[in-house]
C-alpha positions in Angstrom: 89.8 -25.9 -87.8 90.9 -24.0 -90.9 90.8 -26.3 -94.0 94.2 -27.6 -94.9 94.3 -26.4 -98.4 93.4 -22.8 -97.3 96.3 -22.9 -94.9 98.6 -24.0 -97.7 97.4 -21.4 -100.1 97.6 -18.4 -97.9 100.4 -19.4 -95.4 102.8 -17.2 -97.2 100.8 -14.0 -96.6 102.5 -11.2 -94.9 99.8 -9.1 -93.1 101.0 -6.7 -90.4 98.9 -6.5 -87.1 96.4 -3.6 -86.5 98.8 -2.2 -84.0 101.8 -2.2 -86.4 99.6 -0.7 -89.0 98.6 2.1 -86.8 102.4 2.7 -86.1 102.9 3.2 -89.8 100.1 5.6 -90.1 100.9 7.6 -87.0 104.7 7.7 -87.2 105.1 8.0 -91.0 102.0 9.8 -92.0 100.9 7.0 -94.3 97.5 6.8 -96.1 95.5 3.5 -96.2 93.1 1.8 -98.4 91.2 -1.1 -96.8 89.9 -4.3 -98.3 87.2 -6.1 -96.4 84.8 -8.8 -97.6 82.6 -6.2 -99.2 85.4 -4.8 -101.4 86.4 -8.3 -102.5 82.8 -9.3 -103.1 82.4 -6.4 -105.4 85.5 -7.3 -107.3 84.0 -10.8 -107.6 80.9 -9.3 -109.1 78.7 -9.5 -106.0 76.9 -6.2 -104.9 76.6 -5.2 -101.4 74.0 -3.4 -99.4 75.1 0.1 -100.2 77.0 -0.2 -103.4 75.8 -1.9 -106.7 78.4 -3.5 -108.9 80.1 -0.9 -110.9 82.7 -1.9 -113.6 84.8 1.4 -113.0 84.8 0.9 -109.3 85.9 -2.7 -109.7 88.7 -1.6 -112.1 89.9 0.9 -109.5 89.7 -1.5 -106.6 91.9 -4.0 -108.6 94.4 -1.2 -109.3 94.5 -0.2 -105.6 95.1 -3.8 -104.5 98.2 -4.0 -106.8 99.6 -0.7 -105.4 103.2 -0.7 -104.4 103.5 3.0 -103.5 105.3 3.2 -100.0 103.1 6.0 -98.8 99.8 4.1 -99.4 99.1 1.1 -97.2 96.9 -1.7 -98.6 94.9 -3.3 -95.8 93.4 -6.8 -96.1 92.0 -9.3 -93.6 92.4 -12.9 -94.4 93.0 -14.8 -91.2 94.9 -17.7 -92.7 95.7 -19.8 -89.7 94.1 -20.8 -86.4 96.3 -18.5 -84.3 94.9 -15.5 -86.2 91.5 -16.8 -86.3 91.4 -17.3 -82.5 91.6 -13.6 -82.0 88.0 -13.4 -83.1 84.7 -14.5 -81.5 83.3 -17.9 -82.7 80.7 -16.3 -85.0 83.3 -14.2 -86.8 85.8 -17.0 -87.0 83.2 -19.2 -88.7 82.3 -16.4 -91.1 85.9 -16.0 -92.1 86.4 -19.7 -92.7 83.3 -20.0 -94.9 84.0 -16.8 -96.7 87.6 -17.8 -97.6 86.4 -21.3 -98.5 83.9 -19.8 -101.1 86.3 -17.3 -102.7 89.7 -19.1 -102.1 90.6 -19.5 -105.8 89.7 -16.0 -106.8 91.4 -14.6 -103.8 94.6 -16.5 -104.6 94.5 -15.0 -108.1 94.4 -11.4 -106.6 96.7 -11.7 -103.7 100.5 -11.2 -104.1 102.4 -13.5 -101.7 105.5 -11.3 -102.2 103.8 -8.1 -101.0 103.7 -6.7 -97.5 100.0 -6.1 -96.6 98.5 -4.1 -93.6 95.5 -4.8 -91.4 92.2 -3.6 -92.8 90.8 -4.3 -89.3 92.3 -1.2 -87.7 88.8 0.3 -87.3 87.1 -3.1 -86.3 88.6 -3.1 -82.8 85.9 -4.1 -80.6 82.9 -6.2 -81.4 84.4 -9.2 -83.2 87.6 -9.3 -81.0 87.4 -12.0 -78.4 89.8 -10.5 -75.8 88.5 -7.0 -75.2 90.7 -5.9 -72.2 93.2 -4.2 -74.6 90.6 -2.1 -76.5 90.8 1.0 -74.4 94.6 1.2 -74.9 94.1 0.4 -78.6 91.6 3.3 -79.0 94.0 5.8 -77.4 96.6 4.8 -80.0 94.0 5.0 -82.8 93.1 8.6 -81.8 96.7 9.7 -82.2 96.0 9.7 -86.0 94.1 12.9 -85.7 95.7 14.4 -82.6 95.7 18.2 -82.9 95.0 17.8 -86.7 92.6 19.7 -88.9 90.4 16.9 -90.3 88.0 16.7 -93.2 85.4 13.9 -92.9 84.0 12.5 -96.1 81.0 10.4 -95.1 77.6 9.2 -96.0 74.9 11.8 -95.3 73.5 9.6 -92.4 76.8 8.4 -90.9 77.5 11.3 -88.6 81.0 10.3 -87.5 81.9 11.5 -84.0 78.5 13.0 -83.3 77.3 12.2 -79.7 80.6 10.9 -78.7 84.1 12.1 -78.0 85.9 10.1 -80.8 87.4 13.3 -82.5 87.5 15.6 -79.5 91.4 15.7 -79.7 91.4 16.9 -83.3 92.2 20.7 -84.0 89.1 21.2 -86.2 86.5 19.2 -88.1 85.0 19.8 -91.6 82.6 17.5 -93.4 81.5 16.7 -96.9 78.2 14.8 -97.0 77.8 12.2 -99.7 75.1 9.8 -100.7 74.6 6.9 -98.3 74.1 4.4 -101.2 76.1 4.1 -104.4 78.5 7.0 -103.5 80.8 6.0 -106.4 78.2 7.6 -108.7 79.5 11.0 -107.5 83.3 10.1 -107.3 84.6 13.0 -109.5 82.4 15.5 -107.6 83.9 14.3 -104.3 87.4 14.8 -105.5 86.5 18.1 -106.9 85.3 19.4 -103.6 88.3 17.9 -101.7 90.8 19.5 -103.9 89.7 22.9 -102.6 91.4 22.1 -99.3 95.1 22.5 -98.4 97.2 19.3 -98.5 98.0 19.7 -94.8 94.4 18.6 -93.9 93.9 14.9 -92.8 91.0 13.2 -94.7 88.9 10.5 -93.1 86.8 8.5 -95.4 83.7 6.6 -94.5 82.0 5.6 -97.8 82.4 1.9 -98.1 84.3 0.7 -101.2 84.4 4.2 -102.6 86.7 5.1 -99.6 89.1 2.4 -100.7 89.5 3.9 -104.1 89.5 7.5 -102.9 92.4 6.9 -100.4 94.5 5.9 -103.4 93.6 8.8 -105.6 93.9 11.4 -102.8 97.3 10.0 -101.8 98.4 10.5 -105.4 97.2 14.1 -105.1 99.4 14.7 -102.0 96.8 14.2 -99.3 97.0 11.9 -96.3 93.7 9.9 -96.5 92.5 7.2 -94.0 89.8 4.8 -95.0 88.1 4.6 -91.5 85.0 2.7 -92.4 82.7 1.8 -89.5 85.1 3.4 -86.9 82.3 5.5 -85.3 79.8 2.7 -85.0 82.5 0.4 -83.5 83.3 3.0 -81.0 79.6 3.4 -80.1 79.4 -0.2 -79.5 82.5 -0.2 -77.3 81.0 2.7 -75.2 77.8 0.7 -74.8 79.7 -2.5 -74.0 77.6 -4.1 -76.8 77.8 -7.9 -77.2 76.1 -7.8 -80.7 75.5 -5.3 -83.4 72.9 -2.9 -82.1 71.2 0.2 -83.5 72.7 3.6 -82.7 70.2 6.3 -82.5 70.4 8.8 -85.4 73.1 6.8 -87.3 72.7 4.6 -90.3 74.3 1.2 -90.0 73.5 -0.7 -93.2 75.0 -4.1 -92.0 72.7 -4.0 -88.9 69.3 -2.5 -89.8 69.3 -1.2 -93.4 65.9 0.1 -94.2 64.9 0.2 -90.5 67.0 3.3 -90.0 65.0 6.2 -88.5 66.3 9.6 -89.9 66.5 11.4 -86.5 67.6 15.0 -86.6 71.0 15.9 -85.0 70.6 18.4 -82.2 74.2 19.5 -82.1 74.5 22.8 -83.8 78.3 22.3 -84.3 77.6 19.3 -86.6 75.8 21.7 -89.1 78.5 24.3 -88.9 81.1 21.6 -89.8 79.3 20.7 -93.1 80.9 22.3 -96.1 78.7 20.9 -98.7 76.4 18.0 -99.5 76.8 16.1 -102.7 73.7 14.4 -104.1 73.4 11.6 -106.7 
């Protein structure tokens, strides 16, 4: 049972569902910056596996969280009552309760109860969800974001979004900029420099952890539609495999699962290498 004072503190939160968040993105061409526990942990001064604490990044994340621009959605995930918590498997439910309990006062200081928030879990649609029968329909809707669009994927050099699966097969074209898998914020300005070479009509998909949260905001201000997609590819791989726990995906780095145990296997798909525009190093 969610602790009573947590319920009292966060009961006023207005967070749209993942489905409603997708509707905003698809129908109104919105951008989105997503805040999960990792982004909040950084703001609270706690480093995560692939991003050290960085004062400039923390400042940016706080700025994004306060954003009120209509075209940029701010996604968070704070399940503040039992009906929301019950959407998740027990392990995730207990994690959320303990995490909110640990950070409740700092979260309360950051969250605006008068603001409309959106779901940060739009790309966490399978493994932690209790009732999985709707997942195939949800994925069909998710893929509408890039339907017949030219897309630019900004990803860690070992992420390889869409490689070995059909996640982006309905897009018009794919280009990629590879970035450091760890501490990508160190090359933030370089990333923006290379993105600015592309026309504003291109859809930008970002998979760089907390750096994506900041990038979505800055790219939106530059006139791009930018979607912070996070672990979307790995979640899709787990769905395809009907995984019941976090498992290794051959040739793809999943920091939250295996970290240093990742084996850097070569990609055999020639098309992947043709899609790479540049590689940015630390």
